[in-house]
C-alpha positions in Angstrom: 225.2 105.1 -9.5 222.8 105.1 -6.7 222.8 104.9 -3.1 219.7 105.0 -1.2 219.0 104.6 2.3 216.0 102.9 4.1 215.3 103.7 7.8 212.6 103.5 10.5 211.4 106.7 11.8 209.7 105.8 15.1 211.1 103.1 18.1 211.7 100.3 15.5 209.4 97.7 14.3 208.2 99.7 11.5 208.3 97.2 8.7 211.7 97.9 7.4 212.4 94.1 6.4 209.1 93.9 4.4 209.9 97.2 2.2 213.8 96.1 1.5 212.3 93.0 0.4 209.7 94.6 -1.7 212.6 97.3 -3.1 215.3 94.8 -3.7 214.4 94.0 -7.3 215.4 97.5 -8.1 219.0 97.3 -6.5 221.9 95.2 -6.9 223.2 95.4 -3.3 221.4 95.4 0.1 223.8 96.5 2.7 222.9 96.8 6.2 224.9 99.2 8.1 224.2 99.0 12.0 222.7 96.9 14.8 222.8 93.6 15.4 220.7 90.5 16.3 218.6 92.7 18.6 216.7 93.6 15.4 214.1 91.2 13.9 213.0 91.9 10.4 210.0 90.0 9.4 209.2 89.3 5.7 206.1 87.4 4.5 205.4 86.0 0.8 204.0 82.9 -0.6 202.6 81.7 2.3 205.8 82.0 4.5 207.0 84.2 7.1 210.6 84.8 7.6 212.5 86.6 10.4 216.1 87.9 9.9 218.3 89.4 12.3 221.8 89.8 11.1 221.4 89.0 7.2 220.2 91.8 5.1 216.3 91.5 3.7 217.2 91.1 0.2 218.4 87.5 0.6 215.6 86.1 -0.9 216.0 87.6 -4.3 218.2 85.8 -6.8 220.3 88.6 -8.0 221.0 90.9 -5.3 224.0 90.8 -3.2 223.8 91.3 0.5 226.5 92.9 2.8 226.7 92.9 6.3 228.7 96.2 6.8 231.3 97.1 9.2 228.6 99.2 11.5 227.0 95.7 12.3 227.8 93.6 15.3 227.8 90.0 14.8 226.6 86.9 17.3 228.1 84.0 15.2 225.6 81.5 17.2 222.6 83.6 16.0 224.1 84.1 12.6 224.7 80.3 11.8 221.1 79.7 13.3 219.7 82.0 10.4 221.9 80.4 7.9 220.6 77.1 8.9 217.0 78.5 8.9 217.5 79.5 5.4 218.8 75.9 4.3 215.3 75.0 2.5 215.7 77.9 -0.1 218.8 76.7 -1.6 220.2 80.1 -1.3 224.2 80.5 -3.0 225.7 82.0 0.1 229.1 82.0 -1.7 227.6 84.6 -4.5 224.8 86.3 -2.3 226.4 87.2 1.2 229.4 88.9 1.8 230.6 90.0 5.4 232.7 93.2 6.5 236.1 92.3 8.2 235.6 95.2 10.1 232.3 93.9 11.9 232.5 93.6 15.6 231.6 90.0 17.1 229.7 89.5 20.0 231.3 87.1 22.5 229.3 85.0 25.0 230.5 87.4 27.7 229.0 90.2 26.0 225.6 88.8 26.7 226.6 87.8 30.1 227.7 91.6 31.0 224.3 92.7 29.1 222.3 90.4 31.4 224.3 91.5 34.6 223.9 95.1 33.8 220.3 95.0 33.1 219.4 92.9 36.1 221.3 95.2 38.4 219.1 98.5 37.3 215.9 96.9 38.7 213.2 99.1 37.9 215.2 101.5 36.0 216.4 98.9 33.4 216.2 100.2 29.9 214.7 97.2 28.3 217.6 95.4 26.6 217.2 92.6 24.4 220.1 90.7 26.3 221.6 90.1 23.1 225.0 91.6 24.4 224.7 94.6 21.7 225.6 97.4 24.2 228.4 95.8 25.9 230.0 95.2 22.1 229.6 98.4 21.1 231.2 99.7 24.4 234.4 97.5 23.5 234.3 98.8 20.2 234.3 102.3 21.2 236.9 101.5 24.0 239.2 99.9 21.4 238.9 96.5 23.2 236.5 94.8 20.5 237.3 91.7 18.5 236.6 92.2 14.6 235.4 89.5 12.2 238.9 89.8 10.6 240.4 88.9 13.6 238.9 85.2 13.5 241.8 84.4 10.6 244.7 85.9 12.9 247.2 83.8 14.3 247.0 85.1 17.8 242.8 84.4 17.9 242.6 82.3 20.5 244.7 84.8 22.7 242.7 87.6 21.6 239.5 85.6 22.7 240.6 84.7 25.9 242.0 88.1 26.7 238.6 89.8 26.0 237.0 86.9 27.8 239.1 87.2 31.1 238.5 90.9 30.9 234.7 90.5 30.9 234.9 87.9 33.8 236.8 90.4 36.0 234.1 92.9 35.2 231.1 90.7 36.0 232.3 90.5 39.6 231.4 94.3 40.1 227.7 93.5 39.5 225.3 92.8 42.3 222.9 90.8 40.2 223.5 87.3 40.3 222.9 85.6 36.9 223.3 82.1 36.1 225.1 80.7 33.0 227.2 78.0 31.9 230.1 79.7 30.3 232.1 76.5 29.1 228.6 75.3 27.2 228.4 78.9 25.6 231.9 79.0 24.6 231.9 75.5 23.2 228.7 76.5 20.8 230.5 80.0 20.0 233.6 78.5 18.9 231.7 75.9 16.7 229.9 78.9 15.2 233.4 80.6 14.4 234.6 77.6 12.6 231.6 77.7 10.6 231.7 81.8 10.2 235.2 81.2 8.6 233.8 79.7 5.5 231.9 82.7 4.4 233.1 85.6 2.1 234.7 88.3 4.2 235.5 91.4 2.4 237.2 95.0 2.9 233.5 96.1 2.6 234.0 100.0 2.0 236.4 99.0 -0.9 233.7 96.6 -2.5 231.2 99.5 -2.2 233.3 102.0 -3.7 234.0 99.6 -6.6 230.6 99.0 -6.7 229.5 102.5 -7.0 232.3 103.0 -9.7 230.5 100.3 -11.7 227.1 101.7 -11.5 225.8 99.5 -9.3 222.3 100.6 -7.3 223.0 100.1 -3.5 220.1 100.1 -0.7 221.6 100.6 2.4 219.3 98.8 5.1 218.9 100.4 8.7 218.0 98.6 11.9 215.9 99.7 15.0 214.3 103.2 14.6 215.6 106.7 14.6 214.2 107.3 18.2 216.5 104.7 19.5 219.7 106.4 18.0 222.2 106.8 20.8 222.6 110.7 20.1 219.1 111.6 18.9 216.8 109.2 20.4 215.2 109.1 23.8 218.4 108.5 25.7 219.0 106.5 27.7 216.2 104.3 26.5 218.0 103.9 23.2 220.1 101.2 21.2 224.1 101.6 21.1 224.5 102.2 17.6 223.6 105.2 15.2 220.2 104.2 13.6 220.1 107.5 11.6 221.0 108.5 8.2 224.5 109.1 9.3 224.9 105.6 10.3 225.0 104.5 6.7 228.0 106.7 6.4 230.0 105.5 9.2 228.5 101.8 9.1 229.4 101.3 5.4 232.3 103.8 4.4 229.8 105.4 2.0 230.3 109.1 1.7 227.5 111.6 2.5 227.4 113.1 -0.9 226.8 109.9 -2.6 223.4 109.0 -0.9 220.5 110.2 -3.2 217.2 109.0 -1.8 216.3 108.6 2.0 213.3 106.1 2.7 211.2 106.9 5.8 209.1 104.0 7.2 206.5 104.7 9.8 203.5 103.1 11.0 199.8 104.7 10.6 200.2 104.4 14.5 203.1 104.3 17.1 204.6 101.4 19.1 207.6 100.8 21.2 209.3 97.7 22.9 210.7 97.7 26.2 211.1 100.8 28.7 211.2 104.5 27.9 209.2 107.3 27.3 206.1 107.1 25.1 203.6 110.5 25.0 200.8 109.0 23.0 200.9 105.5 24.5 197.3 103.9 25.3 196.4 102.0 28.0 192.7 101.4 27.1 190.8 99.5 24.6 192.1 101.3 21.6 195.6 100.5 22.7 194.7 96.8 23.1 193.1 96.4 19.9 195.9 98.1 18.1 198.1 95.6 19.5 195.8 92.5 18.9 195.2 93.3 15.5 198.4 94.5 14.3 200.0 91.3 16.1 202.4 93.6 17.9 204.9 91.2 19.4 208.5 91.7 18.8 210.2 89.6 16.2 213.4 89.1 18.2 212.5 88.9 21.8 208.4 88.0 21.5 207.6 90.8 24.2 204.3 92.6 23.5 204.9 96.0 22.0 203.3 99.1 23.8 200.9 100.9 21.2 199.6 104.6 20.9 198.4 107.0 18.4 200.6 108.4 15.7 202.9 111.1 17.3 203.8 113.8 14.5 205.8 115.8 16.8 208.3 112.6 17.0 207.9 112.0 13.5 208.6 115.2 12.0 212.0 115.5 14.2 213.0 112.1 12.7 212.1 113.3 9.0 214.5 116.5 9.7 217.5 114.6 11.3 217.5 112.1 8.7 216.7 114.4 5.4 213.9 111.9 4.4 212.8 112.3 0.8 209.9 109.6 0.6 207.7 108.1 3.1 206.3 104.5 3.3 203.2 104.2 5.7 203.0 100.9 7.3 199.9 99.2 9.1 197.0 101.2 7.8 194.9 98.1 7.9 195.3 97.8 11.4 193.4 101.1 12.1 190.1 99.9 10.1 187.3 99.8 12.5 188.0 102.8 14.6 185.3 105.3 14.8 187.7 108.2 15.3 191.7 108.5 14.7 193.5 110.9 16.9 197.0 112.3 15.9 199.4 114.0 18.2 200.4 117.4 16.7 201.9 119.2 19.7 203.0 118.5 23.7 201.7 120.8 26.5 204.7 121.2 28.8 205.6 123.7 31.6 207.1 125.9 29.1 203.9 125.8 27.0 202.9 124.5 23.9 205.7 122.7 21.9 205.5 121.4 18.4 209.1 120.0 18.6 210.6 117.2 20.4 212.3 118.4 23.6 215.5 117.3 25.4 213.7 115.1 27.7 210.0 113.5 26.9 210.2 111.2 30.2 208.5 113.7 32.2 205.0 113.3 33.5 204.7 117.3 32.5 204.3 116.5 28.9 201.1 115.8 27.6 200.1 115.1 23.9 197.8 117.3 22.2 195.6 115.9 19.6 193.6 116.4 16.4 190.9 114.0 15.6 190.1 112.4 12.1 187.2 110.2 11.2 188.2 106.6 10.9 186.9 104.1 8.2 185.3 100.8 8.7 186.6 99.0 5.4 189.0 96.0 5.3 192.0 97.5 3.3 194.0 94.0 3.4 192.5 92.6 0.2 192.9 96.3 -1.8 195.5 96.3 -4.8 195.4 99.9 -5.8 194.8 103.5 -4.4 191.5 104.0 -6.1 190.0 101.3 -3.9 191.0 103.1 -0.8 188.0 104.4 1.4 187.5 108.2 1.3 188.6 108.5 4.8 191.7 106.6 4.6 192.8 108.8 1.9 192.0 111.8 3.9 194.3 110.4 6.6 197.1 109.8 4.4 196.6 113.2 2.7 196.3 114.8 6.0 199.8 113.2 7.2 201.4 114.2 3.7 200.5 117.8 4.3 201.8 117.8 8.0 205.0 116.0 7.3 205.7 118.1 4.0 207.0 114.7 2.5 205.2 112.6 0.0 204.0 109.3 1.0 205.1 106.9 -2.0 204.2 103.6 -0.7 201.2 102.3 1.7 201.2 98.8 3.1 197.8 97.2 3.7 199.3 94.0 5.2 202.1 91.9 6.3 202.6 90.1 2.7 205.0 91.5 0.0 201.8 91.4 -2.0 200.1 93.7 0.2 202.2 96.8 -0.9 200.5 99.8 -3.0 202.5 102.2 -4.7 201.0 106.0 -5.0 
C-alpha cells in the first residue's frame, strides 16, 4: 500500500501534469486533491498537446483510475468541455473517472462575484483567473456551498436558486460594473449539470480507504504551487486552497501517516502569473529570453508569465513545509545559451541578510543576493540519459542538490513525455 504525493514548489506552472503523466504507469489511482479550473496541466506526447483543468493527469493511461477529490471545486461547464475535448481518444470514463460527492460546485454567480471583486480592487487586484474559485471556497468555508452530491437531491433547484439569489444581492455592493447575461450562463450551466449526473460519483474517502486496504498504489496530484498556498504562500496574492502536502489529507481524506513519498517539482528558474511579490523577477533581456524560449504563457488564461532566476530561499521553504523526499527539475533546457546563471541564496533586508522566507516579501526593502554559475551552450532537448548532460549542466544540478539537501531524481529537458530523464 502506497500513497505518494506530487506537488509544485513555486508559484505554479512547474510542470506537474507532465510528471503525473510520466509516473502514472506505476500507480493504480491518480487523485486530484485541491484547486479547480484555475489550474491548467499540460501534457505532450505522440505529437499532441493536451491541457487538463479538472480531470487528473493520468487520464490517458489505460489502467489507472482517476479521482477528482473532495477538495476540488468543479465548474460543470468547463468539466464538460474537457470531456468533449477528450472524445477523440475513446476514454472509458465509466471505468476511469470518479468524482467525489463532497467536491463543491462553481456556480455562474461565483464567476460574477470573482469578476466584480477583482475589478473593484483596481491596481491592487490579486491576479485572479476569474474562474470563480475564491468565491466558491468562501461559500465552502462559510457553510453555504453546494456539493456535487446535491445535484441528485430533490431540493436541488431550491438550493441552486437560493445561493444564486444570495450572490446577486452581494453583487449589488460592488462599485465595479461588469456586463453579463446570467440567463444564458445558467442555461449552459444547468445543461452541464444534467450531463454531470451521468458520471460516477463516489464517497471518495471511503473509496480510497478501501483501495489502500486492497494494496493499491495511489498518487495524489496537486494543483497551483506551494507559494500560492492560502496559509503559507505570499498572502494575499495566493489561491484559496491548501496547495501544500497537508491539502492531500484534507482534500482526499488520506491520513498523514499513510503518505510515503512527497515529490516536489520545480523549474530550473522561476515564473509567476498574475500579481504578487517576486524577488528574483527579471525585467531585462534574460527574463525575456526565458519567457520566449520556455513558452511561458498560462495554460488556463494565456497570460504571459513573469520570469526570473531560481530562488533557493523560497524553494528551501517549500521543501520544508511539504516534507519533500524527492525533487524533479523541469525546463533545464530553457537555460541553454546563458553565459552565466544566477541563483538567489539569500535576501538583503532591513534586518540584515536572511536565508529564510520572511513574513512579507512584497516590500521594496528586500533585495535578492545571488551566486553565479557557468552556463552551457548545448541543446538538451535531444538528450536521452544523464551521461549525455554537459558538464556545466551537471554542475548546476549538483549545486542545487547540495543546497537543497534533497535528491533530484528526475530532470525534464522538454515538454514531451519522452523528454524525461531519471537520475
